[in-house]
C-alpha angles and dihedrals in degrees: 000000000000126000127192142148137220126194128195131174117264139183111182123080128220122222103228149345123292135198119196132175134351134260106254143116109325095351141089144211124232124197113189121191128180110256132213102198101081089247140097107233117195117196113188131190111179138174090212108080124201101036100100093122091050089053089048091054092048091051093045089055091045093053092051089063100029113041096182132159098228146124110235118192117194126194107189135192102181104305117169120242089255092055090047091052092047092049091048090052091049092049090052092047092052094044090056098045117114125206115255 
């Protein structure tokens, strides 16, 4: 098990918390909370060790498209970068939904 964090500057706020996915074989869970620090904070706990630079690249690409002030906690059990990107986009979509 490996744990690490990344932080990047951010400007846009999100409306509410979001919870996406489950920790299971080949998948991951993302918890997104609105932030107040003007940064996106990524906290990762993963069963796949040695992929920190891959995670950094996924987050760099994500923040180009989603400049959000948030705390994002990821519990991973071997998800591919494509799955991580999809789940992050889903979390942002849910966190910005408003009730009708």
